[in-house]
N, C-alpha and C positions, 0 to 999 in steps of 0.2 A: 518737340518734335520738329523735324524737319519736313518740309515739302513733300518729298515722294510716301512719306509713312501716311502724310494724313489726305493723299489721292489714293494710298492704299488703303486705309480706314475709310474712307467715303465711299471706294468702289466697292469693297467688303458688305457694308451696310447698305446700299443701294441693291444689289443682288440679293441681298438677304430680302429685302423689302418684296423686290420684284418676284423670289421665288414665294413668297407668303401670298402675296395675292394673287397668282397664279393658282394655287392650293385653295384658296380661299372661290376663288371664281370656279374651279374646277368642281367644289363639293357643291355650289350652288348651282353649276349647270347641271351638275348630275343628277343633282335633288329635283330640279324641274323635272328634267328629261325626265326620271322615275315615276313622276305624279302624272307627267302628260302621258306617259305609258298607260297607268293605272287607270286613268280618267278615259284612255282610248278602249284600251277593254272593257270597262265596265258600259262602255256604250256601247260598244259591238255584241256585247251579250245582252241586254236590255233591247236592243235595237232586235235583233234575231228573237228573243223572246216576245215580244210586242207583234212581230208578224206571225210566229208559230201560233199564238193565243188567236188572232184574227183569221189566220186557216182554219182553225180548226173550230169558232165560231160559225165561220161561212159552211164548212163541210158539215155541221149539225144543221144548220138551216137547210139545207139540200135534202138531207135524209129527213129531217121532219115535215117536210114541202107535204100539205094534205092533197095535192094534186097528183094522181097516178097515171100518166101515160101508156097507153096501148102497148108502145113498144118495152114497155118496162117489165109485162107479164110475159111467161114461157110462150112460145108459139102456139104450143097446141092448146094452152088455156083458154084465147078466144074463141075455138072452134068446137068446145064442148058447154056451151052457152045452156044453160036448164040440166045439164044432166051430169054437173060436179060433183064427186063425193067431198065427205069434209077431207077427207087426206088429201086429195089434187087442190083443193082451197088453201090449204096451209103449203101445199109444196110450191104453190103459186107465189104466196106472202114470204115463202123462206125464199126464193129467187131473187124476188123484189129486194130484200133488205139486205140479202148478201151481197149484191151490187151497191145497193145505196152505203153500207156501213163500210164498205174497201176503204175510201176518201176517208173516210172519220178516222179510220186504224192508223192510216198513215199520218193524218194530219195529226194525233193524236202520241206517234212515235215520234215525232220530229217535237213537239211541246212538249214531251217527256223529257228528250234532251236537250232541249236548251233549258228546261228549269233545273237540272243537272250543275248545267253550268252557273246561274243562277244562283243555285243554293251552297257549289263553293266559296263563289265571292260576297253574297249578304246574308249568308246564315239560313234560319231556317224559317225569318217570316214570311219570305217570296214562296216559300215550299207551304204554307198555309196557305197562301192566296190561290195558287196554282190548284191545290187540290180541292177546293171547293168549285174548280172548274170540271175538274175530273170524277168529283162526285157527280156530277148535271150529266159526263158522259155516263157512267156505270149506272147509274137510273134510266137511262135512255135505252140502255141495251137489256136489262132487265124487264121495262114494257115493252120492248120488240119483241121478247124472247114469250112473254104473256100473253102477248095479243096474238100470235102464232100459234099457241100453244091453245089458245080458245076457237080460233079456226079449225085446226084438227079432234077438237072434241066436240065440232057442231056448235057450238055458244053456248056449252054447258058450262064452262070455267068461269062466264062472266054473267051467271045467273042472277048475280048482286049488282045490278044495275049502273050505283054509284061505283063501284070500284071498275066497272067496264068502261065507263065514264071519264073516270082519272087514266087508267093505262092509255084511251085513246087519246086524251089530252097531250100525252106526255109524248107519244109516239107522233102524233102529227099536229102541227100547230101552223097557222101565219103568220109570219115576222110580226106584222103589225098589231097581234091579239097582246095587247097590254096587261090584259087580265088573266092570262095562260101562268098557271104557276112555274112552270120548268124556263118560260119564256123570262120571266123575272127572277128566275135564281144564275140564268147564263148570264143576264144584262147586270147583275149586282156583282158574279165572280169575276167578268170583267173588267168591270168600274174599279173593281179593288187592285187588279195586276197594274191596270193602267197606275193608279194612285201609288203604287207601290214602284213603279217604274220611272213614272214622269224626273224624279232628282237626276236619273241617271240619263235620262234621254237629252239632258241640258248639256252643252259642251259651250265651253267659255273661248 
């Protein structure tokens, strides 16, 4: 083999090795890029869901605040002290909880939206966790309805004192009441969501 042929063979070999090296580097780079994108997507969805969870938690606390300011009642409510009918009483509490519930509903819609994104990425495990918190929201909503119906009936619905006490404890409770059952259920649901999302919130 003469010198020019040797140079040609070496050149072709080097070009082939360079092309193969470039292809391997490209494949590895593409794989790393894809992993980074997937990791970022999971981080973003987890971050958005945990923020929505905390916002829903805070709005539930606001809704369940056992302190009722005078400004929360309708304007004509305070003028009718001592002469209010059961219907007027019920309308006043409807007014209060309509206003208190609006931010809960907005937070719940955001929470549900981010839950769907999480379910698309991680499957039904996250849905099981978020459903537990959603169940607490439904329980609160049903109990508010029960309390308002009792007001409208002039106290007839809560003749069973234990039932009335249970409904009121769901509707209103201070944040630091660790014996309150709904407080416990909300806390447990949020803790489970945090544990489910924690691995996705770690970014290398």
